[in-house]
C-alpha positions in Angstrom: -41.4 55.2 -16.5 -41.5 51.6 -17.7 -37.9 52.0 -19.0 -36.8 53.3 -15.6 -38.4 50.4 -13.7 -36.7 47.9 -16.1 -33.4 49.7 -15.8 -33.6 49.7 -12.0 -34.6 46.0 -12.0 -31.6 45.3 -14.3 -29.2 47.2 -12.0 -30.6 45.6 -8.9 -30.3 42.2 -10.6 -26.7 42.9 -11.6 -25.9 44.1 -8.1 -27.4 41.0 -6.5 -25.5 38.8 -9.0 -22.2 40.6 -8.2 -22.8 40.2 -4.4 -23.6 36.5 -4.9 -20.4 36.1 -7.0 -18.3 37.8 -4.2 -19.9 35.5 -1.5 -19.2 32.4 -3.6 -15.7 33.5 -4.4 -15.0 34.1 -0.7 -16.4 30.6 0.2 -14.3 29.0 -2.6 -11.2 30.7 -1.2 -11.9 29.6 2.3 -12.5 26.0 1.1 -9.3 26.1 -0.9 -7.4 27.3 2.1 -8.9 24.6 4.3 -8.0 21.9 1.7 -4.5 23.2 1.5 -4.1 23.1 5.2 -5.3 19.6 5.4 -2.9 18.5 2.6 0.0 20.3 4.3 -0.8 18.6 7.6 -1.0 15.2 5.9 2.3 15.9 4.1 4.0 16.9 7.4 2.7 13.6 9.0 4.1 11.5 6.1 7.4 13.3 6.3 7.6 12.5 10.1 6.7 8.9 9.4 9.4 8.7 6.7 12.0 10.1 9.2 10.9 7.6 11.8 11.2 4.7 9.3 14.7 5.9 8.4 15.7 5.9 12.0 14.3 2.4 12.5 16.0 1.2 9.3 19.3 2.5 10.7 18.8 0.7 14.0 18.0 -2.6 12.2 21.0 -2.2 10.0 23.3 -1.8 13.1 21.5 -4.8 14.7 22.1 -7.0 11.6 25.7 -5.9 11.5 26.1 -6.9 15.1 24.5 -10.2 14.5 26.7 -10.8 11.5 29.7 -10.3 13.6 28.5 -12.7 16.2 27.8 -15.4 13.5 31.3 -15.0 12.1 32.8 -15.5 15.5 30.5 -18.5 16.1 31.5 -20.0 12.8 35.2 -19.5 13.6 34.6 -21.2 17.0 32.8 -24.1 15.3 35.6 -24.4 12.8 38.2 -24.6 15.6 36.1 -27.1 17.5 35.8 -29.3 14.4 39.6 -29.1 14.0 40.0 -30.2 17.6 37.5 -33.1 17.2 39.3 -34.2 14.0 42.7 -34.1 15.8 41.3 -36.1 18.7 39.8 -38.6 16.2 43.2 -39.0 14.5 44.9 -39.7 17.8 42.3 -42.2 18.7 42.7 -43.9 15.3 46.6 -44.0 15.8 46.2 -45.5 19.1 44.2 -48.3 17.8 40.7 -47.0 17.8 37.9 -47.3 20.2 
């Protein structure tokens, strides 16, 4: 009788241990799935931010290209104006100066 009680106690203990293991395993799987979902969401957000930065960068590059063109035109205009001023100064010097 004592062996039967001991054997039943051991089997019940093993069953409870196994049930505990299954519950813990299920909780771990759920926690892992939740963490994976969070990581995936964050990665998606980072990907969207990177795409947004790329678009902004392209817009800035186009703006800089436009500004560069305008600066070139202004420099050309300044050069022509300097040549005109130089020509006027030369005429003034030839005429006797002012």
